[in-house]
C-alpha positions as CSV (number, residue, x, y, z in Angstrom):
1,M,-23.2,17.3,37.3
2,V,-20.6,15.2,35.3
3,E,-21.1,11.2,35.2
4,A,-17.3,10.4,34.9
5,A,-15.7,7.9,32.9
6,N,-18.7,8.4,29.6
7,P,-16.4,8.9,26.7
8,G,-17.9,10.9,23.8
9,W,-20.0,12.9,26.9
10,W,-17.5,13.3,29.1
11,N,-13.9,12.9,28.0
12,G,-11.9,12.4,31.6
13,T,-11.9,10.1,34.6
14,S,-12.5,13.1,37.1
15,P,-14.1,16.5,37.0
16,E,-10.9,17.9,37.0
17,E,-9.7,16.2,33.9
18,T,-12.5,16.5,32.0
19,K,-12.0,19.3,29.2
20,E,-13.9,17.8,26.2
21,G,-16.9,16.0,25.4
22,F,-20.6,16.5,23.8
23,E,-22.2,17.1,27.4
24,Y,-19.2,19.1,28.5
25,C,-19.1,21.6,25.4
26,L,-22.8,21.7,26.0
27,A,-22.6,22.9,29.4
28,A,-19.9,25.3,28.4
29,E,-21.8,27.0,25.6
30,I,-24.7,27.2,27.9
31,A,-22.4,28.8,30.4
32,H,-21.0,31.3,27.8
33,R,-24.2,32.0,26.0
34,A,-25.5,33.1,29.5
35,G,-22.6,35.4,30.1
36,L,-20.4,33.3,32.5
37,K,-16.8,33.0,32.5
38,H,-16.2,30.0,34.5
39,M,-17.8,27.0,35.1
40,K,-17.5,24.0,37.9
41,L,-18.2,20.5,37.4
42,M,-19.6,17.9,39.8
43,N,-19.4,14.4,39.9
44,L,-22.3,12.8,41.6
45,A,-23.5,9.1,42.4
46,W,-26.6,8.6,39.6
47,D,-29.0,7.2,42.2
48,Q,-28.0,9.7,44.9
49,F,-28.8,12.4,42.2
50,I,-31.9,11.1,40.3
51,S,-33.4,10.3,43.7
52,G,-33.6,14.4,44.5
53,A,-30.9,13.9,47.3
54,A,-28.4,16.1,45.5
55,T,-27.9,19.9,46.1
56,G,-25.5,22.6,45.4
57,Y,-25.6,22.8,41.3
58,D,-26.9,24.6,38.7
59,I,-27.8,22.3,35.9
60,A,-27.2,19.0,35.2
61,M,-26.4,16.3,32.3
62,A,-26.1,12.6,32.3
63,S,-27.8,11.6,29.1
64,A,-30.9,11.5,31.0
65,S,-34.5,11.6,29.7
66,A,-37.6,13.6,31.3
67,T,-40.5,11.5,32.7
68,D,-43.5,12.8,34.5
69,K,-42.2,10.8,37.8
70,R,-38.6,13.0,37.3
71,R,-40.9,16.0,36.4
72,E,-42.1,16.0,40.0
73,V,-38.7,16.1,41.4
74,F,-36.7,18.5,38.5
75,D,-37.2,20.7,35.8
76,F,-35.9,20.0,32.0
77,S,-34.6,21.8,28.9
78,Q,-36.2,20.5,25.4
79,N,-34.2,17.5,23.9
80,Y,-30.7,18.1,22.9
81,F,-30.4,14.2,21.7
82,A,-32.9,11.5,20.8
83,A,-32.5,8.3,22.7
84,N,-33.8,4.7,21.9
85,L,-33.2,1.3,24.5
86,G,-30.1,-0.6,23.2
87,V,-29.2,-4.1,24.2
88,A,-25.6,-4.8,24.3
89,V,-24.2,-8.7,24.6
90,K,-20.9,-10.3,24.2
91,T,-20.2,-10.5,20.1
92,G,-21.7,-13.6,19.0
93,A,-23.8,-14.3,21.9
94,D,-27.2,-16.4,21.3
95,V,-29.7,-12.8,22.5
96,T,-32.1,-12.4,19.9
97,A,-35.6,-10.2,20.6
98,A,-37.4,-13.5,20.5
99,N,-35.4,-14.8,23.5
100,L,-34.6,-11.5,25.2
101,K,-36.8,-12.1,28.0
102,D,-35.4,-15.6,29.1
103,K,-32.0,-13.5,29.7
104,R,-30.3,-12.3,32.3
105,I,-30.3,-8.5,31.9
106,G,-28.3,-6.0,33.6
107,V,-29.8,-2.3,34.0
108,M,-28.6,0.9,36.1
109,L,-30.1,1.6,38.8
110,G,-33.0,4.3,38.8
111,S,-32.6,4.7,35.2
112,L,-35.4,4.9,32.4
113,G,-34.2,1.9,31.1
114,A,-34.4,-0.1,34.3
115,D,-37.9,0.9,34.5
116,W,-38.8,0.1,30.8
117,V,-37.3,-3.6,31.3
118,I,-38.6,-4.4,34.3
119,N,-42.2,-3.0,33.7
120,T,-42.6,-3.1,30.1
121,L,-40.3,-5.8,28.9
122,K,-41.1,-8.2,32.0
123,P,-38.2,-10.5,31.6
124,N,-38.5,-13.8,33.4
125,V,-35.2,-13.7,35.2
126,A,-35.6,-10.3,37.5
127,A,-32.9,-7.9,36.3
128,S,-29.7,-7.1,38.0
129,Q,-29.2,-3.7,38.9
130,Y,-25.8,-1.6,38.7
131,H,-24.8,1.9,40.1
132,G,-23.0,3.0,36.8
133,V,-22.4,2.0,33.1
134,P,-18.8,0.9,33.8
135,E,-20.2,-1.8,36.3
136,M,-22.8,-3.0,33.7
137,V,-20.2,-3.5,31.4
138,A,-17.7,-5.3,33.7
139,A,-20.7,-7.5,34.8
140,L,-21.7,-8.6,31.2
141,M,-17.6,-9.2,30.8
142,A,-17.5,-11.7,33.3
143,D,-21.0,-13.5,32.3
144,Q,-22.7,-12.1,35.5
145,V,-25.5,-11.1,32.6
146,D,-26.4,-11.9,29.5
147,A,-27.2,-8.6,28.2
148,I,-27.0,-5.4,29.5
149,M,-29.4,-2.3,28.3
150,N,-29.4,1.5,28.5
151,D,-29.6,4.3,26.0
152,T,-28.1,3.0,22.4
153,A,-25.8,5.9,22.3
154,I,-24.3,5.1,26.1
155,L,-23.9,1.6,25.3
156,L,-22.2,2.1,21.9
157,T,-19.8,4.8,23.6
158,A,-19.1,2.1,26.8
159,T,-18.7,-1.1,24.3
160,A,-16.4,0.7,21.7
161,G,-13.5,0.1,24.1
162,T,-13.7,-3.7,24.4
163,K,-11.7,-4.1,21.3
164,G,-14.6,-6.1,19.8
165,A,-15.8,-8.2,22.9
166,L,-18.9,-6.3,23.3
167,D,-21.6,-5.5,20.7
168,V,-24.5,-3.6,20.6
169,V,-27.0,-5.9,18.8
170,G,-30.6,-4.3,18.8
171,Q,-32.7,-1.4,20.2
172,F,-36.4,-0.6,21.1
173,E,-37.8,2.2,19.8
174,T,-38.5,4.4,23.0
175,K,-38.8,8.1,21.4
176,W,-37.3,9.3,24.4
177,G,-35.1,12.7,24.3
178,V,-32.1,13.8,26.3
179,N,-32.8,17.0,28.4
180,V,-30.5,19.2,30.3
181,I,-31.8,19.2,34.0
182,T,-32.4,22.1,36.5
183,P,-33.5,22.0,40.1
184,K,-37.6,22.2,40.3
185,G,-38.5,25.7,40.3
186,S,-34.9,26.9,39.2
187,A,-35.1,30.3,37.5
188,N,-32.3,29.3,35.1
189,T,-34.6,26.8,33.6
190,P,-36.1,29.0,30.8
191,A,-33.0,30.5,30.0
192,V,-31.1,27.2,29.7
193,D,-34.4,25.8,27.4
194,K,-33.9,28.8,25.2
195,V,-30.1,28.2,24.5
196,V,-30.7,24.7,23.9
197,G,-33.2,25.4,21.4
198,A,-30.7,28.2,19.9
199,M,-28.0,25.4,19.5
200,A,-30.6,22.7,17.8
201,A,-31.4,25.8,15.3
202,D,-28.0,27.1,14.7
203,G,-26.6,23.8,13.8
204,T,-24.4,23.4,17.1
205,L,-25.9,20.3,18.5
206,K,-25.3,18.4,15.3
207,T,-21.8,19.7,15.3
208,L,-21.0,18.5,19.0
209,S,-22.3,15.1,17.8
210,A,-20.2,15.0,14.8
211,T,-17.1,16.0,16.7
212,Y,-17.6,13.9,19.9
213,L,-20.2,11.1,19.5
214,T,-19.7,9.7,15.9
215,S,-16.2,8.7,16.5
216,A,-16.8,7.4,19.9
217,F,-19.8,5.2,19.0
218,G,-17.7,2.8,16.5
219,K,-21.1,2.4,14.9
220,D,-23.9,4.8,13.7
221,P,-26.6,4.2,16.1
222,N,-29.5,4.5,13.3
223,A,-27.6,0.9,11.9
224,V,-28.3,-1.0,15.1
225,A,-31.5,-3.2,14.2
226,I,-34.8,-2.3,15.7
227,W,-36.1,-4.9,17.6
228,P,-40.0,-5.4,18.3
229,L,-41.4,-5.8,22.0
230,N,-42.6,-9.6,21.7
């Protein structure tokens, strides 16, 4: 499963055009180490996939994190990337940790970030929910929301192409991981988990990050300010 138009992670606008990116190469390496010669990419709508309604795939990656609720529907590998929850705004906008709760916030429908915003941050204005990151970015550019919140790395890649119009100004520490997803009870899960662990140990994941993510981010994720939860 591939989430189209996710620069750095999947570099391409369709499965047919996608030939590189962190998650693309991770999937290809998993297939290679499993002895497979080919892989087929599928592009599924996020809300359809995360609800468990999608079928016909062996592994899935969409910069998604394991949660107790999601483990009822899927199996997960160990982490292949660490994640915090970022806040992107129009450059120069008056959005801070102190006033964020009073702002109009956009989140991605069905995402872990949406759940965190709704149930942990608890903004005073109900969060607007969108079907994907491009829709969130478009809403922010159109002043339909004051801020959008999602995985810091995803927001960095999504805003890097706005020529400075948008900026990731803060992030909340969540200690979430990013995991390969497999269907519940899949016989592939132990093998996929083992390969991810081996890639972490042999430096492959660091190499993929340096090759595809650092240049796509436009900013070191560690340089984004950590905001307190007020």
